C-alpha positions as CSV (number, residue, x, y, z in Angstrom):
1,M,0.0,0.0,0.0
2,A,1.2,3.5,-0.8
3,D,2.5,5.5,2.2
4,G,0.9,8.8,1.2
5,S,4.0,10.5,-0.1
6,Q,4.6,8.4,-3.1
7,Q,1.9,6.7,-5.2
8,D,3.8,4.6,-7.7
9,G,4.6,7.5,-10.0
10,M,1.0,8.5,-10.6
11,K,0.6,11.8,-12.4
12,I,-2.2,14.2,-11.7
13,N,-3.6,16.4,-14.5
14,T,-3.9,19.9,-12.9
15,A,-6.9,20.8,-15.0
16,R,-8.7,17.6,-14.0
17,A,-7.8,18.1,-10.4
18,K,-9.2,21.7,-10.5
19,E,-12.4,20.4,-12.0
20,L,-12.8,17.7,-9.4
21,V,-12.2,20.1,-6.5
22,E,-14.7,22.6,-7.9
23,N,-17.3,19.8,-8.2
24,I,-16.9,18.4,-4.7
25,S,-16.8,21.9,-3.2
26,S,-20.1,22.7,-4.9
27,V,-21.6,19.5,-3.5
28,A,-20.3,20.2,0.0
29,L,-21.9,23.7,-0.1
30,Q,-25.2,22.0,-1.0
31,V,-24.8,19.5,1.8
32,I,-24.2,22.3,4.3
33,A,-27.2,24.3,3.1
34,A,-29.5,21.2,3.4
35,A,-28.1,20.1,6.7
36,G,-27.7,23.3,8.6
37,E,-25.6,22.5,11.7
38,R,-26.0,18.8,11.5
39,P,-22.7,17.0,10.5
40,I,-23.1,15.0,7.3
41,R,-20.5,12.6,5.9
42,L,-19.9,13.0,2.2
43,V,-18.7,9.8,0.5
44,A,-17.2,10.4,-3.0
45,V,-18.3,7.4,-5.0
46,S,-15.2,6.7,-7.2
47,K,-16.1,3.3,-8.8
48,L,-14.8,2.9,-12.4
49,K,-12.7,6.1,-12.0
50,P,-8.9,6.2,-12.1
51,A,-6.8,6.2,-9.0
52,S,-5.4,9.6,-10.1
53,D,-8.9,11.2,-9.6
54,I,-9.1,9.9,-6.1
55,L,-5.5,11.0,-5.3
56,A,-6.3,14.5,-6.7
57,L,-9.2,14.9,-4.3
58,H,-7.5,13.3,-1.3
59,N,-4.4,15.5,-1.7
60,S,-6.4,18.7,-2.2
61,S,-6.3,21.2,0.7
62,T,-9.4,23.0,-0.6
63,A,-11.8,20.1,-0.8
64,S,-14.5,19.5,1.8
65,P,-14.2,19.6,4.8
66,P,-12.4,22.9,4.5
67,G,-8.7,22.6,5.0
68,F,-8.5,18.9,4.4
69,G,-8.5,16.6,1.4
70,Q,-11.4,14.3,0.8
71,L,-11.2,11.3,3.2
72,H,-14.1,9.0,2.4
73,F,-14.4,7.2,-1.0
74,G,-16.9,4.5,-2.0
75,E,-16.3,1.6,-4.3
76,N,-18.7,-1.0,-5.7
77,Y,-16.4,-3.8,-6.9
78,Q,-14.2,-5.8,-4.7
79,Q,-11.3,-6.4,-7.1
80,E,-11.2,-2.7,-8.1
81,L,-11.2,-1.7,-4.4
82,L,-8.3,-4.1,-3.6
83,E,-6.2,-2.7,-6.5
84,K,-6.9,0.9,-5.6
85,S,-6.2,0.4,-1.9
86,R,-2.7,-0.9,-2.9
87,L,-2.0,2.1,-5.1
88,L,-3.3,4.9,-2.9
89,P,-2.5,6.3,0.6
90,N,-3.6,4.4,3.6
91,T,-5.1,7.6,5.0
92,I,-8.1,7.1,2.7
93,R,-11.2,5.8,4.4
94,W,-12.7,3.3,2.0
95,H,-16.4,2.4,1.9
96,F,-17.5,-0.7,0.1
97,I,-21.0,0.1,-1.1
98,G,-21.6,-2.5,-3.8
99,Q,-23.5,-5.8,-3.9
100,L,-21.6,-8.1,-1.5
101,Q,-20.9,-11.8,-2.2
102,T,-20.6,-13.9,0.9
103,N,-17.4,-15.6,-0.3
104,K,-15.7,-12.2,-0.9
105,C,-16.5,-10.8,2.5
106,R,-13.6,-12.3,4.4
107,P,-10.8,-11.3,2.0
108,L,-12.3,-7.8,1.8
109,A,-12.2,-7.3,5.5
110,E,-8.8,-8.9,5.9
111,Q,-6.8,-7.4,3.1
112,I,-7.7,-3.7,3.4
113,P,-6.8,-2.4,6.8
114,N,-8.1,1.1,6.0
115,L,-11.5,-0.3,4.9
116,W,-13.5,2.1,7.0
117,C,-17.0,0.7,6.4
118,V,-19.0,-2.0,4.5
119,E,-22.4,-0.6,3.7
120,S,-24.1,-3.5,2.1
121,V,-24.5,-6.2,4.8
122,D,-27.9,-7.9,4.4
123,T,-27.4,-11.4,5.8
124,T,-25.9,-12.9,9.0
125,K,-23.6,-15.1,6.8
126,K,-22.0,-12.0,5.3
127,A,-21.6,-10.4,8.7
128,D,-20.0,-13.5,10.0
129,Q,-17.5,-13.7,7.1
130,L,-16.6,-10.0,7.6
131,E,-16.1,-10.7,11.3
132,K,-13.7,-13.6,10.5
133,G,-11.7,-11.5,8.1
134,R,-11.4,-8.5,10.4
135,A,-10.4,-10.8,13.3
136,K,-7.4,-11.9,11.2
137,I,-5.9,-8.4,11.1
138,S,-3.1,-7.6,13.6
139,A,-4.3,-6.3,16.9
140,S,-3.0,-2.8,16.2
141,A,-5.0,-2.5,13.1
142,A,-8.1,-4.0,14.6
143,E,-8.3,-1.6,17.5
144,V,-10.8,0.3,15.4
145,K,-13.7,-2.0,14.5
146,L,-14.9,-2.4,10.9
147,R,-18.0,-0.3,10.6
148,V,-21.0,-1.9,8.9
149,F,-24.4,-0.7,7.7
150,V,-27.3,-3.0,7.4
151,Q,-28.6,-2.6,3.9
152,V,-32.4,-2.5,3.7
153,N,-34.4,-3.1,0.5
154,T,-36.9,-0.2,1.1
155,S,-38.4,-0.4,-2.4
156,H,-39.0,-4.2,-2.4
157,E,-37.4,-4.5,-5.8
158,E,-36.1,-8.0,-6.7
159,S,-33.2,-6.4,-8.5
160,K,-32.0,-4.6,-5.3
161,S,-29.9,-6.1,-2.6
162,G,-30.9,-5.7,1.1
163,C,-32.9,-7.3,3.7
164,E,-36.6,-6.5,4.3
165,P,-37.3,-3.7,6.7
166,S,-38.9,-6.2,9.1
167,E,-35.6,-8.2,9.1
168,A,-33.3,-5.4,10.0
169,A,-33.6,-5.6,13.7
170,D,-32.6,-9.3,13.9
171,L,-29.6,-8.8,11.6
172,S,-28.5,-5.8,13.7
173,K,-28.8,-7.7,16.9
174,H,-26.7,-10.5,15.4
175,I,-24.0,-8.0,14.5
176,L,-24.0,-6.6,18.0
177,E,-24.0,-9.9,19.8
178,K,-22.0,-12.2,17.5
179,C,-19.5,-10.0,15.7
180,P,-17.1,-8.3,18.2
181,H,-14.8,-6.9,15.5
182,L,-17.6,-5.2,13.7
183,H,-19.4,-1.9,14.7
184,L,-23.0,-1.4,13.7
185,Q,-22.9,2.0,12.2
186,G,-26.5,2.2,11.1
187,L,-28.8,1.4,8.1
188,M,-28.4,2.0,4.4
189,T,-30.6,2.0,1.3
190,I,-30.3,2.6,-2.4
191,G,-34.0,2.9,-3.2
192,A,-36.0,3.0,-6.4
193,I,-34.7,5.2,-9.3
194,A,-38.2,6.6,-10.1
195,R,-38.6,7.8,-6.5
196,S,-35.1,9.3,-6.6
197,R,-35.9,11.3,-9.7
198,A,-39.2,12.5,-8.3
199,T,-37.7,13.6,-4.9
200,S,-38.2,17.3,-4.2
201,Q,-39.0,19.5,-1.2
202,D,-42.7,19.0,-1.8
203,N,-42.4,15.3,-2.7
204,P,-40.4,13.4,0.0
205,N,-38.8,10.1,-1.0
206,E,-40.8,7.1,0.3
207,D,-37.6,5.0,0.5
208,F,-36.0,7.5,2.9
209,I,-39.0,7.6,5.1
210,T,-39.1,3.8,5.2
211,L,-35.4,3.6,6.1
212,R,-35.8,6.1,8.9
213,Q,-38.8,4.2,10.3
214,A,-36.8,0.9,10.1
215,R,-33.9,2.5,12.0
216,D,-36.3,3.7,14.7
217,R,-37.7,0.2,15.1
218,V,-34.2,-1.3,15.2
219,A,-33.1,1.2,17.9
220,E,-36.2,0.4,20.0
221,T,-35.6,-3.4,19.6
222,L,-31.9,-3.0,20.6
223,G,-32.7,-0.6,23.4
224,V,-30.4,2.2,22.0
225,D,-30.8,5.8,21.2
226,K,-32.0,6.1,17.6
227,E,-29.4,8.9,17.0
228,A,-26.7,6.3,17.7
229,L,-27.6,4.6,14.4
230,E,-26.8,6.5,11.3
231,L,-28.7,6.6,8.0
232,S,-26.8,6.2,4.8
233,M,-29.1,7.3,2.0
234,G,-29.1,9.8,-0.9
235,M,-27.0,9.9,-4.0
236,S,-26.2,12.5,-6.7
237,G,-29.8,13.2,-7.8
238,D,-31.5,13.2,-4.4
239,F,-29.0,13.8,-1.6
240,E,-30.6,17.0,-0.5
241,G,-33.9,15.2,0.0
242,A,-32.2,12.5,1.9
243,I,-30.6,15.0,4.3
244,R,-34.1,16.6,4.9
245,E,-35.3,13.1,5.9
246,G,-32.5,12.6,8.4
247,S,-29.6,11.1,6.5
248,T,-26.2,11.4,8.2
249,E,-24.3,10.2,5.1
250,V,-24.7,10.8,1.4
251,R,-22.9,8.9,-1.4
252,V,-22.3,11.2,-4.4
253,G,-20.5,10.0,-7.6
254,S,-21.4,11.4,-11.0
255,T,-21.9,15.0,-9.7
256,I,-18.3,14.9,-8.5
257,F,-16.5,12.7,-11.1
258,G,-18.8,13.0,-14.1
259,E,-20.4,10.2,-16.0
260,R,-18.7,6.8,-15.7
261,L,-17.2,4.7,-18.5
262,S,-18.4,1.2,-18.9
263,K,-16.7,-1.3,-16.7
264,K,-14.8,-2.8,-19.7
265,D,-13.4,0.5,-20.6
266,A,-12.5,1.8,-17.1
267,K,-8.9,2.0,-16.1
268,I,-7.7,2.0,-12.5
269,K,-4.3,3.4,-13.3
270,D,-4.2,5.6,-16.4
271,D,-1.2,7.3,-18.0
272,V,-2.2,10.8,-17.2
273,Q,0.5,13.4,-17.9
274,E,0.8,16.7,-16.0
275,A,-1.1,19.4,-17.8
276,P,1.0,22.2,-19.3
277,E,1.2,25.4,-17.3
């Protein structure tokens, strides 16, 4: 893994870096406007984007939060995340937000010490495998538990991952009681595209309401303060609506990085040359 001062000779195009910083700064201002004084975590979803884009934002001193580079980045594909984590600084806080295969959970948790959070846990088997992987990491690295979100299928779409809202409490209880190397961060949803596109100040997103209600039921079942369980919901097209409904984390990709290439055309490490002055 890179140490933060040298990233395997990666070049950053200054014009591209400026564009990315302007984009994320604009998003951050919208987040602040929607949240008021509530702290909101902004996860930059960097799937299918080159490592140089991530490095440009992470190294920037003008990105959000003010005075610091972007810390939190989200990836959807295990192999892509593994490769990027080896190229990029270990100060990055990686989020795995994609569909999670049970047999990929253990290596994911074991091979990326700075994996900050897995957001797509929807079965006890996946939680158990993440637990086994995290337990393998050295004691010094495992002092901070691996955070996990329980993914809830709020739209009841067969194409979507996630447990049913009624199952979230049992899964959350299992994580708390059976997975000592995991920390239950909260609940997450992706939701229906149609509802996302229709989200406005006058038309709240039903998926966001469903997740908030599921979180409240989980908190009651577990006997914890509901504010102790975060809500991860909201993406590029609807994150302001998600914040209005109580989200504590938003996952924004295309608004920051632009439209993605197809998976077959994407490159983790490109041959970017420094832009001329």
